[in-house]
C-alpha positions in Angstrom: -58.4 -59.1 -16.3 -55.4 -61.2 -16.8 -54.2 -62.6 -19.9 -51.7 -65.7 -20.1 -50.4 -66.9 -23.6 -49.4 -70.2 -22.8 -48.0 -73.2 -24.3 -45.4 -71.1 -26.0 -41.9 -70.4 -26.6 -41.0 -67.6 -25.0 -37.8 -65.5 -25.9 -36.7 -63.0 -23.3 -34.1 -61.2 -24.2 -33.2 -60.5 -20.5 -29.4 -60.6 -19.5 -29.1 -64.5 -19.8 -30.4 -64.4 -23.4 -33.0 -67.2 -21.8 -35.5 -68.9 -24.1 -38.0 -70.8 -22.5 -40.1 -73.8 -24.2 -43.3 -74.9 -23.4 -43.8 -71.9 -21.0 -46.3 -69.3 -20.5 -46.3 -65.4 -19.8 -49.2 -63.5 -18.2 -50.5 -60.2 -18.0 -52.2 -58.0 -15.8 -52.9 -54.2 -16.6 -49.7 -52.8 -18.3 -47.4 -55.2 -16.6 -46.0 -58.9 -16.7 -46.9 -60.8 -13.6 -46.0 -64.1 -14.3 -43.5 -66.1 -16.5 -42.7 -70.0 -16.7 -43.5 -73.5 -17.2 -46.9 -73.2 -18.9 -48.6 -75.6 -16.6 -47.9 -74.0 -13.4 -48.7 -70.2 -14.6 -51.8 -71.6 -15.9 -52.5 -72.8 -12.5 -51.7 -69.5 -10.8 -53.9 -67.7 -13.0 -57.1 -70.0 -13.5 -59.3 -67.2 -14.5 -57.3 -65.7 -16.9 -58.2 -65.1 -20.9 -56.2 -67.6 -22.6 -54.5 -66.9 -25.8 -53.1 -70.7 -27.1 -49.1 -70.2 -28.3 -48.3 -73.7 -30.0 -46.5 -73.1 -32.9 -45.9 -69.2 -31.6 -43.2 -67.3 -30.4 -43.6 -64.5 -27.8 -40.6 -62.1 -27.6 -39.8 -58.4 -26.8 -40.8 -55.9 -30.0 -38.2 -54.3 -31.4 -37.0 -50.5 -30.6 -36.4 -48.8 -33.8 -33.8 -46.0 -32.5 -33.6 -43.8 -35.7 -36.4 -42.9 -37.8 -38.3 -40.7 -40.1 -41.7 -41.9 -40.5 -42.8 -39.2 -43.0 -40.0 -39.9 -45.2 -42.0 -42.9 -46.5 -43.2 -40.4 -49.2 -39.6 -41.0 -51.0 -40.2 -44.7 -51.0 -39.1 -46.3 -54.0 -36.9 -43.4 -55.1 -34.9 -42.0 -52.8 -33.0 -45.1 -52.0 -31.2 -45.0 -55.9 -29.6 -41.9 -55.3 -26.9 -41.9 -52.9 -26.6 -39.5 -49.9 -26.4 -36.4 -49.8 -29.0 -36.9 -53.0 -27.4 -36.8 -56.0 -31.3 -35.4 -57.4 -31.0 -31.6 -57.8 -34.3 -30.7 -57.6 -34.6 -27.1 -55.4 -37.5 -28.2 -53.3 -38.5 -31.6 -52.0 -41.7 -33.9 -53.0 -42.5 -33.1 -49.1 -43.0 -29.1 -49.8 -46.1 -30.1 -51.4 -48.0 -31.6 -48.6 -50.4 -30.3 -46.5 -50.1 -30.6 -42.9 -53.1 -33.2 -42.7 -51.1 -34.9 -45.9 -47.6 -35.4 -43.7 -49.8 -36.8 -41.2 -51.0 -39.6 -43.5 -47.1 -40.5 -44.1 -46.4 -40.3 -40.3 -49.2 -43.1 -40.0 -47.9 -44.9 -42.8 -44.4 -45.3 -41.4 -46.7 -46.2 -37.6 -48.2 -49.0 -39.7 -45.1 -50.4 -41.3 -43.5 -50.4 -37.8 -46.5 -52.3 -35.9 -46.8 -54.8 -39.0 -43.0 -55.5 -38.5 -42.9 -55.9 -34.8 -42.0 -52.5 -33.8 -43.4 -51.6 -30.5 -41.1 -48.4 -29.7 -39.6 -45.9 -32.4 -37.3 -42.6 -31.8 -39.3 -40.3 -34.5 -36.7 -37.6 -35.5 -37.7 -34.4 -37.5 -38.9 -31.1 -37.4 -42.6 -29.7 -36.7 -43.3 -33.0 -34.9 -46.5 -30.9 -33.2 -48.0 -31.3 -36.7 -48.7 -35.3 -36.2 -47.8 -36.0 -32.7 -51.5 -36.8 -31.7 -51.6 -39.0 -34.5 -49.0 -41.1 -33.5 -49.9 -41.2 -29.9 -53.0 -43.1 -31.0 -51.5 -45.7 -32.9 -50.6 -47.5 -29.9 -47.0 -48.0 -29.9 -43.9 -46.1 -27.8 -42.7 -43.1 -29.5 -39.8 -41.0 -28.7 -40.2 -37.5 -30.4 -36.7 -36.1 -31.2 -37.4 -32.8 -32.4 -34.9 -30.9 -34.2 -32.7 -27.9 -33.9 -29.9 -26.7 -36.5 -28.6 -23.0 -37.1 -27.2 -24.0 -40.4 -28.2 -22.1 -43.6 -28.6 -26.0 -44.8 -29.9 -25.3 -48.4 -27.0 -22.7 -49.3 -24.2 -25.4 -47.7 -25.2 -28.3 -49.8 -25.5 -25.9 -53.2 -22.6 -23.9 -52.6 -20.3 -25.6 -49.7 -21.0 -22.3 -48.1 -21.1 -22.3 -44.2 -23.7 -19.6 -42.8 -25.1 -19.9 -39.5 -27.9 -17.6 -37.7 -28.7 -18.0 -34.2 -32.4 -16.9 -34.7 -32.9 -20.3 -36.5 -31.3 -22.1 -33.6 -33.4 -20.3 -31.3 -36.7 -21.3 -33.0 -35.4 -25.2 -32.7 -34.9 -24.9 -28.8 -38.0 -23.0 -28.5 -40.1 -25.9 -31.0 -38.3 -28.4 -28.4 -39.5 -27.0 -25.2 -43.0 -26.4 -26.7 -43.1 -30.0 -27.8 -42.2 -31.3 -24.8 -44.7 -29.1 -22.6 -47.6 -30.3 -24.9 -46.9 -34.0 -25.7 -44.2 -35.5 -23.3 -46.2 -38.2 -21.2 -49.5 -38.4 -23.6 -50.5 -41.3 -24.9 -50.9 -42.8 -21.5 -47.4 -42.0 -20.8 -46.3 -43.8 -24.3 -45.0 -40.5 -25.8 -41.9 -39.0 -24.9 -39.5 -36.1 -26.1 -36.2 -35.9 -26.8 -33.6 -33.0 -28.2 -32.4 -33.3 -31.6 -29.4 -31.6 -33.4 -29.8 -32.4 -36.8 -25.9 -33.1 -37.4 -22.3 -31.9 -36.4 -21.9 -29.5 -39.9 -25.4 -28.3 -39.0 -25.1 -26.8 -35.7 -23.0 -24.6 -34.5 -21.0 -24.2 -30.8 -23.3 -22.2 -29.2 -26.2 -24.3 -30.3 -24.8 -27.8 -29.2 -23.9 -26.3 -26.1 -27.6 -25.1 -25.4 -29.4 -28.4 -26.6 -27.0 -30.7 -24.0 -28.2 -27.9 -21.1 -31.6 -28.1 -22.6 -31.4 -32.2 -22.5 -29.9 -31.9 -19.0 -33.1 -29.7 -17.6 -35.5 -31.9 -19.3 -34.0 -35.0 -18.2 -34.5 -36.3 -21.6 -32.1 -38.3 -23.9 -30.4 -36.7 -27.0 -29.4 -37.7 -30.6 -27.7 -36.6 -33.6 -26.8 -37.8 -37.0 -23.0 -38.4 -37.0 -20.4 -39.2 -39.5 -23.5 -40.1 -41.7 -21.5 -39.2 -45.3 -18.0 -38.4 -45.9 -19.3 -34.7 -47.2 -20.5 -34.4 -43.7 -16.8 -35.3 -42.7 -15.1 -32.8 -44.8 -17.7 -30.2 -43.9 -17.0 -30.5 -40.5 -12.9 -30.6 -41.2 -13.3 -27.3 -43.2 -15.6 -25.3 -40.7 -14.1 -26.8 -37.5 -10.8 -28.0 -38.3 -11.7 -31.2 -36.8 -13.5 -34.6 -37.3 -17.1 -34.8 -36.2 -17.0 -36.9 -33.4 -13.9 -34.5 -32.0 -16.2 -31.3 -32.4 -19.0 -33.0 -30.5 -16.6 -34.0 -27.7 -14.9 -30.7 -27.8 -18.7 -29.3 -27.1 -19.6 -31.8 -24.1 -21.9 -33.3 -26.7 -20.8 -37.0 -26.6 -22.2 -38.7 -23.3 -24.2 -42.0 -22.3 -27.3 -40.5 -22.7 -26.6 -39.5 -26.5 -28.0 -41.9 -29.7 -25.7 -41.3 -32.2 -27.2 -42.0 -35.5 -25.2 -43.6 -38.4 -21.8 -43.5 -37.4 -20.6 -45.1 -40.5 -17.8 -42.6 -42.3 -15.4 -42.6 -39.3 -11.8 -43.4 -38.6 -9.5 -45.4 -35.8 -9.5 -41.9 -33.8 -13.4 -41.0 -33.5 -14.5 -44.7 -32.8 -11.8 -44.9 -29.7 -13.5 -41.3 -28.9 -17.1 -42.5 -29.2 -16.3 -45.3 -27.4 -15.1 -43.5 -24.3 -18.0 -41.3 -24.1 -20.0 -44.1 -23.8 -22.8 -42.9 -26.4 -25.1 -45.4 -27.9 -24.8 -46.0 -31.9 -28.0 -46.6 -33.8 -26.8 -49.1 -36.2 -29.1 -48.1 -39.2 -27.7 -51.0 -41.5 -30.7 -51.3 -44.2 -29.9 -47.6 -45.2 -26.2 -47.7 -44.6 -26.1 -50.9 -47.3 -28.4 -48.8 -49.7 -26.0 -46.2 -49.5 -23.1 -48.0 -49.5 -21.8 -47.6 -46.5 -20.6 -50.3 -43.9 -20.3 -49.1 -40.1 -17.6 -50.4 -38.1 -19.8 -52.0 -35.6 -17.6 -54.3 -34.1 -15.1 -51.8 -33.4 -17.2 -49.5 -32.1 -18.5 -52.0 -29.5 -15.2 -52.9 -28.6 -14.2 -49.1 -27.8 -17.0 -49.1 -25.7 -20.3 -48.0 -27.9 -23.5 -50.0 -26.7 -25.1 -50.6 -30.2 -28.8 -50.4 -30.8 -30.6 -50.5 -34.2 -32.8 -48.1 -36.7 -34.3 -48.3 -40.1 -33.8 -44.3 -40.9 -35.6 -43.4 -44.1 -38.1 -45.1 -46.3 -38.5 -48.1 -44.6 -39.5 -49.7 -41.1 -39.2 -53.0 -41.0 -36.8 -54.0 -38.2 -36.7 -57.7 -39.1 -35.0 -56.7 -42.3 -32.5 -54.3 -40.3 -31.4 -57.2 -37.9 -30.8 -59.4 -40.8 -29.1 -57.0 -43.1 -26.8 -55.7 -39.8 -25.5 -59.3 -39.2 -24.9 -59.9 -43.1 -23.2 -56.5 -43.4 -20.5 -56.9 -40.5 -20.0 -60.7 -41.2 -18.9 -59.6 -44.8 -17.0 -56.6 -43.5 -15.1 -58.3 -41.0 -14.8 -61.8 -42.9 -16.2 -63.5 -39.6 -18.8 -66.0 -40.9 -20.0 -66.2 -36.6 -20.0 -62.8 -35.5 -22.2 -61.2 -34.8 -24.6 -64.0 -33.8 -28.4 -64.1 -34.3 -28.9 -63.1 -30.6 -26.2 -60.2 -30.8 -28.3 -58.5 -33.3 -31.6 -59.3 -31.5 -30.5 -57.9 -28.4 -29.5 -54.8 -30.1 -33.0 -54.3 -31.5 -34.6 -55.0 -28.3 -33.4 -54.7 -25.0 -30.1 -52.4 -26.2 -32.8 -50.3 -28.2 -35.2 -49.7 -25.4 -32.4 -48.7 -23.1 -30.8 -46.5 -25.6 -34.4 -44.8 -25.8 -34.7 -44.6 -22.2 -37.5 -47.1 -21.8 -35.7 -49.2 -19.4 -39.3 -51.1 -18.4 -39.3 -52.5 -21.9 -37.3 -54.3 -23.9 -37.4 -58.0 -22.6 -39.8 -59.9 -20.8 -39.2 -60.4 -17.3 -41.8 -60.4 -14.4 -42.7 -56.7 -13.3 -41.7 -55.3 -16.5 -44.1 -53.5 -19.0 -46.3 -55.8 -21.2 -44.5 -55.0 -24.8 -44.4 -57.9 -26.5 -45.0 -59.5 -30.3 -46.0 -62.8 -30.9 -44.6 -64.4 -34.0 -46.2 -67.3 -35.8 -43.3 -70.0 -37.0 -45.6 -72.4 -38.9 -44.0 -70.7 -42.1 -42.1 -72.5 -44.9 -39.3 -70.2 -44.4 -39.0 -70.9 -40.4 -39.4 -74.2 -40.2 -37.7 -76.2 -38.2 -37.9 -73.6 -36.1 -35.6 -75.4 -33.3 -33.3 -72.9 -32.7 -35.7 -70.1 -33.6 -33.9 -66.5 -32.9 -31.2 -67.9 -35.7 -34.0 -68.6 -37.9 -35.9 -65.5 -37.1 -32.9 -63.5 -37.8 -31.9 -65.1 -41.0 -34.7 -65.9 -42.7 -37.8 -64.2 -40.7 -39.8 -61.6 -42.4 -42.0 -58.7 -40.9 -45.2 -60.3 -41.8 -44.4 -63.4 -39.7 -45.6 -61.2 -36.3 -49.5 -62.1 -36.0 -49.5 -59.7 -32.8 -48.9 -57.1 -30.6 -49.0 -55.8 -27.1 -47.7 -52.6 -25.6 -48.4 -51.7 -22.0 -50.9 -54.6 -21.8 -53.2 -53.4 -25.2 -53.7 -55.0 -28.2 -52.1 -52.8 -31.2 -52.8 -56.1 -33.3 -54.4 -59.1 -33.2 -54.2 -62.1 -35.2 -53.0 -60.1 -37.8 -55.6 -57.1 -37.6 -54.2 -54.0 -36.6 -56.7 -52.7 -33.8 -55.6 -49.1 -33.4 -55.6 -47.8 -36.8 -57.4 -47.5 -40.3 -54.9 -49.6 -42.2 -57.1 -49.6 -45.9 -57.5 -45.9 -45.5 -54.0 -44.9 -44.8 -52.4 -47.1 -47.4 -55.4 -45.8 -49.9 -54.7 -42.0 -48.9 -50.9 -42.5 -48.9 -50.6 -43.8 -52.5 -52.9 -41.3 -53.7 -51.1 -38.1 -52.0 -47.7 -39.1 -52.8 -48.4 -39.6 -56.6 -49.9 -36.0 -56.8 -46.8 -34.9 -54.4 -44.2 -36.1 -56.8 -46.0 -35.1 -59.9 -46.4 -31.5 -58.9 -42.5 -31.6 -58.4 -41.5 -32.9 -61.7 -44.3 -30.8 -63.4 -43.0 -27.7 -61.5 -38.8 -28.2 -62.6 -38.7 -30.4 -65.8 -35.6 -29.3 -66.7 -34.0 -31.0 -63.6 -32.7 -34.5 -64.7 -34.6 -37.4 -63.5 -33.1 -40.7 -64.8 -35.8 -42.4 -63.7 -40.0 -43.0 -64.6 -42.3 -42.8 -62.1 -45.8 -43.4 -62.6 -47.4 -40.8 -61.0 -51.3 -41.2 -62.8 -54.1 -41.6 -59.9 -54.4 -44.9 -59.7 -58.0 -46.3 -59.6 -57.6 -48.4 -56.4 -56.5 -45.5 -54.1 -59.7 -43.9 -54.7 -61.9 -46.5 -53.2 
C-alpha cells in the first residue's frame, strides 16, 4: 500500500535546494514514487494511506558521518577533559562493561540518533560485531567502520614511545574482513561495512597500504581520524618527518572514497593537499567546539574537499551539530552570512549520504529511497516558519522531529520509536553507566578526578 504525506512543506535538499509548499510526497515500497502539488499527488494516488502534513515539514534525514555510539557511556564527563584526555586512569569505564552491556550503549546512541532525525550513521570502533545485530534492528542505515591500528597506543600516550606490531595490524584486517562477510548487506541492506584506519600516528605505512587495498577489494568507503589534535600532529612529525595529511598522501591513503574525520589542527599545506585529493571532510562541529578547536571549513571546501558532518563522542544530535557548525564557522571567519543555513543542511543531508556511499538517499526525489523525517513546526521556537531551513538550523531542536521513515518503513511515528524498547534502553544505560564509573573510581582512588559523580543506584532505573 502506498502512503502520501500531503498539504505539507517539503525540503528536498536536491541539487536545486528546492523547498515545495502545499506539497505532497508519495511512497510505495521503499521508494518515493511521487512528489509535487498536494492535490495533484492525491488525485494520482486515491487509495493511499493519507497523513496530514499541515504545520509540518518533510525533509531528508541526517547522515552522521563520524560517531561512536558506545561512548555515550562517558556522557557528561569526558566532554570537559580535553583531547587527548587529561584524565589519567589506566583503564576506561568501558573496560568494566560486559558484552551485552556494551550493546546497551550502542542502542542508546542509536536511540538518540533516531529521536533527533538521523537516518544514516557511520559507527566507528573495534569489535563492532558484538553489537552489529542490535544496530541492524534499530531501523536506520548504519555503516560499520571496523578499526585497525598497529601502534601500542597506551604506551604512546603515556611515554610518547611509538612501537608498532604487525600482528596487531593483521588482527584488525581480519576483523574488518570477518565483519564484512557476516554483516555487509544485513538488515535488508541497511547495514554496510567499511574500512577504518584509526589515525595517522597509530597506523604504519604497511598497514595503511593494506587497508587501502582492502577497501578497493571490498569496494567500500574508508575513514580515518585526521588532524584531530596537535598531539597527533607532533607525533606524526616526530615519527614520520611529515604532517599527518602529508603522511597519508605518501601512502596513497587520500582519495575520494575516504571520509576524514575532524581535520581541525591543519595548516595551509595540508588543507591544499586534502582538497586536491577530493577526500570527504566530516565536520564534527559540536565536539570540536567542546575541545576548543575550529577547523578551517571554508578553506577546506575552497580547496576541493566536500563537506559532511558528524557528532563524534557522547552525543548524537545532528541538529545541534548543524547549528554549532554554522555558528563556529561564522565566528572563525568573522562572516555573519556564510555558511548559510542551506549550506549546513546540505552538508548534513545530501552530502553526508554521498560521503557514506548512500547515493540513493539524502534528498527527496522521485525514485530515491523513502528516507525522511517529519518535523513539527508548530513550536514556540520555530514560528513563524516562513523560512523554515533557516529557522530550523538556527533554532531547531532534536525533539522537533516527530516521525521518521527509512526505506519505506516507519522507525518513529508520532513521537514513538517503534523499532526499539526506549524505556528499557534508557533505564539499563543509566544503571550500567553508574556501576561502571563507580568501579573505575573505586579501583583507582589515587587518580585525581576533579569532579563529583553521583554513581549511586538510581531508584527509577530499577523500575
